[in-house]
Every structure is written in structure tokens, then in C-alpha cells.
SELUM-445342 format. One record per atom (N, C-alpha, C): residue in three letters; y, z, x. Coordinates in steps of 0.2 Angstrom, whole numbers, plus 5000, padded with zeros to 4 digits. Example, Ala and Ser with C-alpha at 12.3 -4.5 7.8 and 13.67 -1.06 7.14 Angstrom:
REM residues 2
ala497250395066 ala497850395062 ala498450395066 ser498950355064 ser499550365068 ser500050395064 
REM end
This chain:
REM residues 378
met509048715242 met508448735242 met508348775236 gln507848765232 gln507748795225 gln507048825225 phe507048885223 phe506348915223 phe506148945216 thr506548925212 thr506448945205 thr506348885200 leu506048885194 leu505948825190 leu506448825185 thr506648765183 thr507148755178 thr506948775172 lys507248775166 lys506948795159 lys506548745158 glu506748675159 glu506348625157 glu505648625160 gln505648635167 gln505048645170 gln504548695169 ala504948755167 ala504448805164 ala504248795157 leu504548755154 leu504248735147 leu503648685148 ile503748635153 ile503248585154 ile502548615156 gln502748665161 gln502148705164 gln501848745158 lys502148775154 lys501848815148 lys501448765143 met501748705142 met501448665137 met500848645140 ala500748625146 ala500248595149 ala499648655149 arg499848715151 arg499348765152 arg499148785145 asp499648785140 asp499348795133 asp498848745131 tyr499048685131 tyr498548635129 tyr497948635132 ala497948645138 ala497348655142 ala496848705140 glu497148765139 glu496848825136 glu496548815129 gln496948785125 gln496748775118 gln496248715116 asn496348665120 asn495948605118 asn495448575124 ile495648595131 ile495148575135 ile494648625137 ala494848685138 ala494348745140 ala493748745135 pro493848745128 pro493248755124 pro492748695126 ile492948635128 ile492448585129 ile492348575136 ala492548605141 ala492648595149 ala491848585151 glu491348625148 glu490648615150 glu490348545147 gln490648535141 gln490448465138 gln490548405142 ile491348415146 ile491548365149 ile491048355156 glu490948415158 glu490548425164 glu489848385163 lys489548405157 lys488848375157 lys488748305155 glu489348275151 glu489348215149 glu489748165154 asn490048185158 asn490448155163 asn490848105159 arg491248125154 arg491748085150 arg492148135147 val492848115147 val493448145143 val493448115137 pro493448165131 pro493448135124 pro494148105123 asp494148045119 asp494848005118 asp495348055115 glu495148105111 glu495648145108 glu495948185113 ile495648205118 ile495948245124 ile496448195128 leu496248135129 leu496648085132 leu497348075128 lys497248065121 lys497848055117 lys498248115116 gly498048175117 gly498348235117 gly498848235124 leu498448225129 leu498848225136 leu499448175136 ala499348115132 ala499848055132 ala500448085128 glu500348125122 glu500848165118 glu501248205122 leu500848235127 leu501348275131 leu501648235137 asp501548175137 asp501948135142 asp501648145148 leu501048155150 leu500648175156 leu500548095159 phe500548045155 phe500347985158 phe500947945161 gly501547965159 gly502147945162 gly502747995164 met502548045165 met503048105166 met503548095171 ala503248055176 ala503748045183 ala504047975181 met503847945177 met504247875177 met504847865173 pro505247805175 pro505847795172 pro505847795164 glu506247825161 glu506447815155 glu506447755151 ala506747715156 ala506947645154 ala506247595152 tyr505647625156 tyr505047595155 tyr504547635151 gly504847685147 gly504347725142 gly504147795145 gly504347805151 gly504247875154 gly504647935152 ala504447985155 ala504848045152 ala505348055157 asp505448025163 asp505848045168 asp505948115170 ala505348155169 ala505448235171 ala505448235178 gly505248185182 gly505148195189 gly504448215191 tyr504248195198 tyr503548225201 tyr503448295201 asp504048325203 asp503948405202 asp503648435196 ser503948405190 ser503548425184 ser502948395183 tyr502748345186 tyr502148315184 tyr501648355188 val501848385194 val501348425199 val501248495194 leu501748515191 leu501648585187 leu501248575181 ala501248525178 ala500748505173 ala500148485175 met500048455179 met499348435183 met499048495185 glu499348535188 glu499048595190 glu498648635185 gln499048645180 gln498748685174 gln498148645170 ile498148575170 ile497648535168 ile496948555172 ala497148535179 ala496448545184 ala496348615184 arg496648665183 arg496448735183 arg495948735177 val495848705172 val495348715167 val494848665168 ser495048605170 ser494548545170 ser494848495175 cys494448465180 cys494748425184 cys494648355181 gly494148335177 gly494048265174 gly494748245172 pro495048275166 pro495648245163 pro496148235169 ala496248275173 ala496748275178 ala496648215183 met496048205184 met495848155189 met495948085186 ala495848075180 ala496048015176 ala496748005176 ile497248055175 ile497948045175 ile498148025182 ser497848075187 ser498048065194 ser497947985196 ala497347955195 ala497247885197 ala497647845194 his497747855187 his498247815183 his499047805186 ser499147875188 ser499747875191 ser499947835198 leu499347845202 leu499347805208 leu499447735207 gly499147705202 gly499147635200 gly499947615197 leu500047665193 leu500747645190 leu501347655194 ser501247695199 ser501847715204 ser501947655208 ala501347615210 ala501447545213 ala501747495209 ile501647495203 ile501947445199 ile502747465198 ser502847525197 ser503447555196 ser503947535203 asn503647545208 asn504047545214 asn504047465218 phe503547435215 phe503647365219 phe503547295213 gly503447315207 gly503447275202 gly504047235201 thr504047175198 thr504647135195 thr504847165189 glu505447145186 glu505647175180 glu505147155174 glu504947085175 glu504547065170 glu503747105170 gln503547115176 gln502947165177 gln502947225175 lys503547265175 lys503747335173 lys503647335166 gln504147285163 gln504147275155 gln503447255152 lys503047225156 lys502347205152 lys501947275152 tyr501947295158 tyr501347355159 tyr501647435159 met502247445161 met502347515160 met502547555154 pro502847515149 pro502847555143 pro502247575139 lys501747535139 lys501047555136 lys500647595141 ser500647585147 ser500447635152 ser500747705151 cys501347715150 cys501747785151 cys501547805144 lys501347775139 lys501147805133 lys500247815132 gly500047805138 gly499247815138 gly498947765133 glu499247705131 glu498847655128 glu498547615133 tyr498847605139 tyr498447575145 tyr498347635149 ile497747625153 ile497547675158 ile497547645165 thr497947655169 thr498047605175 thr497447625181 ser497347575185 ser496847595190 ser497147555197 phe496747585202 phe497147565210 phe496447545214 ala496447495215 ala495747465219 ala495847445226 phe495647475230 phe495747455237 phe495047455241 thr494747515240 thr494047525243 thr493447475242 glu493147455246 glu492547415246 glu491947445249 pro491347415247 pro490747435250 pro490747435258 gly491147395261 gly491247405268 gly491847435271 thr492247455267 thr492847495271 thr493147535265 gly493447585268 gly493847635263 gly494547655267 ser494647635272 ser495247655276 ser495547595280 asp495247535281 asp495647495285 asp495747425281 pro496347415280 pro496547355276 pro496247285279 lys496247295285 lys496047225289 lys495247205287 gln494947255285 gln494247245284 gln493947225277 ile494547225272 ile494247205265 ile494047135265 thr493547115261 thr493347045261 thr493447015253 ser493647045249 ser493947015242 ser494546965244 thr494546915240 thr494846865242 thr495246835236 ala495946805237 ala496246775232 ala496446695234 val496346655231 val496346585232 val496846555227 arg497346525229 arg497846485224 arg497546425222 glu497646405216 glu497446355213 glu498046335207 gly498446285209 gly498946265205 gly499346325203 asp499446345197 asp499946405194 asp499446465194 his498946475197 his498546535196 his498246555204 tyr498046615203 tyr497546645209 tyr496946645206 ile496346635210 ile495646645209 ile495446705213 ile495346755210 ile495046825214 ile494346835213 asn493946845220 asn493346865220 asn493246925224 gly492746975222 gly492547015227 gly492347075223 thr492147125227 thr491847195224 thr492347255227 lys492547295222 lys492847365224 lys492447425222 arg492447475226 arg492047525225 arg492447585223 phe492147635220 phe492347705218 phe492947695214 ile493047655209 ile493747645206 ile493747685200 thr494247735199 thr494347775194 thr494747745189 asn494547755183 asn494747725176 asn494647655176 ala494147625180 ala493947555178 ala493747545171 asn493447595168 asn493147585162 asn493647585156 tyr494347585157 tyr494747595152 tyr495247525153 pro495447495147 pro495947445147 pro496547465150 gly496947415153 gly497547415156 gly497547375164 pro498047395166 pro498147355173 pro497747385179 leu497547345183 leu497247365189 leu497547335195 val497847375199 val498147355205 val497547355210 val497547285212 val496947275218 val497247235224 phe496947255229 phe497147225236 phe496647175239 val496847115240 val496347065243 val496647025247 lys496346995251 lys496546945256 lys496746875253 asp497446845254 asp497546785251 asp497346735256 ser497146675253 ser496946615258 ser497546595262 val498046605260 val498646575264 val498746615271 ser498946675270 ser499046715275 ser498446755279 gly497946755275 gly497446795277 gly497446875278 lys498046895275 lys498146965276 lys498047005268 pro498047065269 pro498047105263 pro498647085258 thr498547065252 thr499047065247 thr498847105241 ala499247125237 ala499247155231 ala499447125224 phe498947115219 phe498947085213 phe498847135208 ile499047115202 ile498847155195 ile498447115192 ile497847145190 ile497347115185 ile497347145179 asp497147115173 asp497147155166 asp496347165166 lys496247235166 lys495447245165 lys495147215160 phe494447195160 phe494147165155 phe494347105154 cys494747065158 cys494846995157 cys494146955159 glu494146895158 glu493546845159 glu493446855167 gly492846875169 gly492646875176 gly492646945178 tyr492946995175 tyr492947065177 tyr492347105174 ser492047145177 ser491447185175 ser491447245179 ile491147295177 ile491047355181 ile490247385181 ser490247425185 ser489447455186 ser489447515181 glu488747545182 glu488747605178 glu489147665182 pro489347715178 pro489847765182 pro489347795187 trp489647805194 trp489347845199 trp489147915197 glu488647945199 glu488448015197 glu488748055203 lys489348085202 lys489748125207 lys489448195207 leu489548225213 leu489548305214 leu489948345209 gly490648325209 gly491148365205 gly491548305202 trp492048345199 trp492648305196 trp492348255191 his491848295186 his491548255181 his492048245176 gly492048185172 gly492548155168 gly493048115171 gly493148115178 gly493448075180 gly493148015183 val492947965179 val492447915180 val492547865186 leu492047855190 leu492047815196 leu491647765194 cys491747685195 cys491347635194 cys491547585200 asp491147545201 asp491247485205 asp491547425201 val491947395203 val492247335200 val492047255202 tyr491747225199 tyr491547155201 tyr492047095198 met492347065203 met492847005200 met492546945203 gln492346905198 gln492046845199 gln492446785195 asn492746755200 asn493246705198 asn493746725193 val494046775194 val494546805190 val495146765191 lys495446735185 lys496046695185 lys496646735183 ile497146735187 ile497746765185 ile498346725187 pro498946735183 pro499446685185 pro499946715191 leu500246665194 leu500646685200 leu501146745199 glu501346755193 glu501846805193 glu501446875193 asn500846885193 asn500446935194 asn500346955201 leu500746935206 leu500746945213 leu501247005213 leu500947065216 leu501447135216 leu501647135223 gly502347135224 gly502647135231 gly502547065234 glu502547055240 glu502546995243 glu501846975246 leu501746905246 leu501146875249 leu501046895256 gly500446915258 gly500246935264 gly500547005267 asn500847035262 asn501247105263 asn501047155259 gly500347165258 gly500147215253 gly500147295256 tyr500247295263 tyr500147365266 tyr500747415264 pro501347395263 pro501847435260 pro501647465253 val501347415249 val501147435243 val500547495243 leu500147475248 leu499547515249 leu499747585251 gln500147585256 gln500447645259 gln500847695254 tyr501347665251 tyr501647695246 tyr501247735240 gly500847685238 gly500447705232 gly499947755234 ile499647755239 ile499247805242 ile499547865242 ala500247855246 ala500547925247 ala500747955240 phe500947915235 phe501047945229 phe500447975226 gly499947935226 gly499247965224 gly499148035226 lys499348045232 lys499148125235 lys499548165230 ile500048155227 ile500348205223 ile499948235218 gly499448175215 gly499048205210 gly498448245212 met498248205218 met497748245222 met497848315224 asn498448325226 asn498648395228 asn498648435222 ser498848405217 ser498848455210 ser498248475209 val497748415209 val497048435207 val496748485210 ala496748485217 ala496548535222 ala496848595222 leu497548605219 leu497948665218 leu497648695212 gly497548655207 gly497248685201 gly496548725202 thr496248685206 thr495448715209 thr495548785212 thr496048785216 thr496248835220 thr496448905215 leu496848885210 leu497048935206 leu496548955202 ala496048915199 ala495448935195 ala495048985199 ala494848965206 ala494549005210 ala494849075211 phe495449085212 phe495849145212 phe495749185206 glu495949145200 glu495949195193 glu495149215192 glu494649165192 glu494049195190 glu493749245195 ser494049245202 ser493849305206 ser494149365204 val494749365202 val495049425201 val494849455194 lys494649405189 lys494349435183 lys493649465184 tyr493149425189 tyr492549455190 tyr492549515194 ala493049525199 ala493049575203 ala493249645198 lys493649635193 lys493849695189 lys493249705184 glu492949655182 glu492249665177 glu491749695180 lys491549665185 lys490849685189 lys490849755193 thr490349795191 thr490349865193 thr489749875199 his489949915203 his489349935208 his489450005208 arg488950045208 arg488850125209 arg489350145204 gly489550115198 gly489850145193 gly490650125194 glu490850085199 glu491550075199 glu491549995199 pro492149965197 pro492349895198 pro492349875205 ile491949815207 ile491949795214 ile492649785217 ala493149775212 ala493849775215 ala494149825218 lys493749895217 lys493949945221 lys493749955228 phe493349905230 phe493049905237 phe493449865242 gln493649895247 gln494049855251 gln493849785254 ala493249775254 ala492849705256 ala493149645251 ile493149665245 ile493349635239 ile493949615240 gln494449675240 gln495149675240 gln495449625246 leu495049625252 leu495249575257 leu495249505255 lys494649485252 lys494549425249 lys494949405244 ile495149445239 ile495549435234 ile496449415237 ala496549455243 ala497049435246 ala497149375249 asp496449355253 asp496549285256 asp496649235250 leu496249245244 leu496349185238 leu497049175237 ala497449245237 ala498149235234 ala498549205240 met498449215246 met498749185252 met498649105252 lys498049075251 lys497949015250 lys498248975244 tyr498149015239 tyr498548985234 tyr499348975234 glu499649025237 glu500349015238 glu500548965242 val500148965248 val500348905253 val500148845249 ser499748835246 ser499548765243 ser500048755238 arg500248805234 arg500748795229 arg501348765231 trp501648805236 trp502348785238 trp502248715242 met501748705245 met501748625248 met501648575243 ala501348585237 ala501248545232 ala501848535228 tyr502148585227 tyr502748585223 tyr503348555227 arg503348555234 arg503748525239 arg503648455239 leu503048425239 leu502948355239 leu503148335233 gly503048355227 gly503248335221 gly503948325221 ser504448375223 ser505048365225 ser505348305228 leu505048305234 leu505148245239 leu505048185236 ala504648185231 ala504348115228 ala504948095224 asn505248135221 asn505848105218 asn506348065221 lys506448075227 lys506948045231 lys506648035239 pro506148005240 pro505847995247 pro506347965251 lys506347985258 lys506847955262 lys506647895265 ser506047885266 ser505747815268 ser504947825267 pro504647755266 pro503947755264 pro503447785270 ala503747785277 ala503347815282 ala503347885282 asp504047915281 asp504047985281 asp503748015275 phe503747985269 phe503448015264 phe502648015265 ala502447955267 ala501647955269 ala501448015274 lys501948035279 lys501748085283 lys501748155279 glu502248155275 glu502248225272 glu501648225267 ala501548175263 ala500948175259 ala500348185262 ala500248155268 ala499548175272 ala499548235274 leu500048275277 leu500048335279 leu499848385273 ser500248375268 ser499948425262 ser499348415260 lys499148345260 lys498448335257 lys497848385262 val497948375268 val497448415272 val497548485270 val498048515271 val498148595270 val497848615263 ile498048575258 ile497848595251 ile497248585249 ala496948525252 ala496148505250 ala495748565254 glu495948575260 glu495448625264 glu495648695262 asn496148705258 asn496248775255 asn495748775249 ala495748725246 ala495348735239 ala494648735241 met494348705246 met493748715248 met493648795251 ala494148815254 ala494048875256 ala494048935251 ala494448925247 ala494448975241 ala493948965236 ala493648905236 ala493048905232 ala492448945235 arg492448935242 arg491948985246 arg491949055245 ile492649075245 ile492849145245 ile492549165238 ala492749125232 ala492549145225 ala491749145224 met491449115229 met490849115228 met490449175231 asp490849195236 asp490549255240 asp490749325235 ile491249315232 ile491449385228 ile490949385222 his490749325219 his490249315214 his489549325215 gly489449335222 gly488749345225 gly488249295222 ser487649315220 ser487049275217 ser487349235210 tyr487749275207 tyr488049245201 tyr488449175201 gly488649175207 gly489049105209 gly488649045210 leu487949055210 leu487549015211 leu487348985204 met487449015199 met487149005193 met487648955188 ala487348905185 ala487748855182 ala488048885176 asp487948935173 asp488348975168 asp489048995170 tyr489049005176 tyr489749035179 tyr490148975181 lys490848985179 lys491248935181 lys491448915188 val491248975192 val491448965199 val490948905202 ala490348895199 ala489948845203 ala490248785202 arg490648775197 arg490948705195 arg491448695199 ile491948755200 ile492448755205 ile492248735212 tyr491748755214 tyr491448745221 tyr491248665221 arg491048635216 arg490848565216 arg491448525216 asp492048555213 asp492648505212 asp492948515218 ala492948575222 ala493348575229 ala493048535234 ile492448525234 ile492048485239 ile492348415239 met492548395233 met492748315233 met493448295236 gly493948345237 gly494648345238 gly494648315246 pro494348335250 pro494448315257 pro494148235258 gln493748215253 gln493448145255 gln493848095251 val494248105246 val494448055242 val495148045242 glu495247975242 glu496047955243 glu496347975250 gly495847965255 gly496047975262 gly495748035265 val495148025269 val494748075272 val495348125276 ile495048185278 ile495448235281 ile495648205288 asp495148185292 asp495448165299 asp495948105299 met495848055294 met496248005293 met497048025292 gln497048085287 gln497648115286 gln498048145293 lys497548175296 lys497848205303 lys498048155307 leu497748095308 leu497948045312 leu498648015309 ile498748015303 ile499447985301 ile499948025303 val499848105302 val500348155303 val500548145311 ala499948135315 ala500048135322 ala500448065325 gly500248025321 gly500547955323 gly501347955321 ala501447985315 ala502247985313 ala502648035318 ile502248085321 ile502648135325 ile502748105332 leu502148065334 leu502248045341 leu502547965342 ala502747945336 ala503047875337 ala503747875341 
REM end
């Protein structure tokens, strides 16, 4: 049991915080308004190894572990959730290739993905389903030495960047969900205009349209008709990034509230002197600490998960607590700021919009509770 950071982890945390403060913070409002992360920011994050931090060194990754990945992601999301969401979704797809890909697939996709030359996507959700694999309607039909894929995927992050897309469809042989890898922007691949989200601006969501997309047989990821383990493992690993984003949001709510409480005066005194504000600051500190240790623990568990089912339970459990804490922290921060919290000029308004996103994305809260209960009662 280890409750202190190693020298390497502390350095990674500091590097991410410094980069976010120096390069992202000055343009955070630009990202918010344009719903786009500048290419130079993505390049800078790649130079910090954020795109492959937890991936094996043999495939171009930094091999620093998921615990270090959480430390870095928290600091990026503390300043702006957009860049953090791009990395989180990228890591979700990349973890599926890392865990289930053939040697040839890993050699083809991982080195460039780890360096940020490719930005990976993960496509399960469709217009008609977001939680039940049995309800997907996208299809794969084998024709000779290729598969022909057709269908629509909804709310896909990073669909607008070149790179691999891990996609779940029903294959014509088994009629069951199967995972494949598609090279984005191949013939038959197209995307919608970005969705206008309430929060997480810069983490672009698009619909993906696949019309007779032709891929070789070797782009099958895992086993035919057995895509569920790929989905379960991928989504569980995706929650490491999701937790980190929510944790960074909670930290931002805490820090902004402390700063405001010390600066804002009432009756000639900083409002930090009033017990009502002190109680709220204490609540923020407690929510952050609970979320922090749960996020750090999941990152540590991800380095050597016991089993897919056990890790899925731990990921679901932590996602519920951390996402709900982020929402509660944002609400407390709004209360501390009073009417100023409703003003677009104040960062807390963006924090509030970002916090609302967490409980709905990559597994709604109630579904996560069912996963936890199912594992406990099995």
C-alpha cells in the first residue's frame, strides 16, 4: 500500500500542470468558444507522452503506468476539459488495441498513436442504443478476403482526426457484436458536423457514417462474434480517463472557490472569514480528497487488473462517486460565487457545464450502479 508519489510520478504531475498553466490556460476560453483544441496544443501534449503514457514502450508508449496517466490528466482537465477528453477517448480506443490486438495490429497502429500522429476513436453508441450491445444495427458482411461495414455511430469523440477507429458491429455469420479496426477517412467513411455540447468544449463529438467501408480480414479485433470482452475492457479502461477529467473539474471548483473566498469581501471582510463559506470550502476539500484517492487507486489497479469483470466493477464504482462529486463540487462553487457564478466571465460557469457531462458519458450513473451490484451479487 503506497500513499506517496514516486519521484517520476511527481515529475510527470508537475510537467503536466506546468504545461497546462503555461500553454492551455491562456487559450482556455478560446477552446471554449471555438470548440476546438489547437493543433499546437495536441502536439505539445504528445511531446509530454500523454497520448501513450500508459502504453508499452515496445509499441512507442512511455510505459509510465495508468497511475501516472491519471496524475497528468487531472492537471490538464483542471485547466480545460477539451484537451483531456481528446486524450481520454484516444486512450480508450488504444487500450482496446493494446489488450486485444494481434502483433501486426499493434505494430501498425500503436507507435503512431502513442506519438499523437494518429488520434484513436472508439465507436459503440448508435442512434438507437448507448448501453445494450444486442441492440446495435451496424453490420459487417464478409466478401472474400474483406469485410464490408455499414451503419451509423453516434457521439464519437476524435472522429474528426486521422487514425484507427475501434468499431462494434454485428457480423453476418454469428449475428453477435464484433469489434473491428477501421482507418478513419477511408473510402465510405464520413462524419457529421460536430455536436454542440453543453460542456467539454474542444472534445469534439461527431456522428460517424460507414457506407460500404471495406476492410481486410486482419482488421478483426479479438474474436468473431465475441466483441463484448473488447467492449467491457475498453469501456472500463476508458473510465480511467473519465475519472481523471471529473477529478480535474473537482480540483478546479475547489481552487476557484478558495481563491474567490479570499478575494471577495463583505462588510469589509473576506467572505472566507464567514463560517457558512468555511463549511462549503471544507465540503469541497472532502469531495476532492475522496475522488482523488478513488481515481488514483483505479489507475494503479489498471496496471495489473485481476480480471476484466473485477476491473469493470471497480471502474464503474469509482465513476459513480467521482462524477457525482464533480457535480456536487461545481454546485458548491456556484453557491460560493453567488450571482457571479452565473456570469460567463467567471471560470466557475464553465466548471459547472463541464461537471454536468460526467454522469452521462461512457456509461450513465444508474448503469454503473447495476454493474457494481451485479458483480457483488453474482
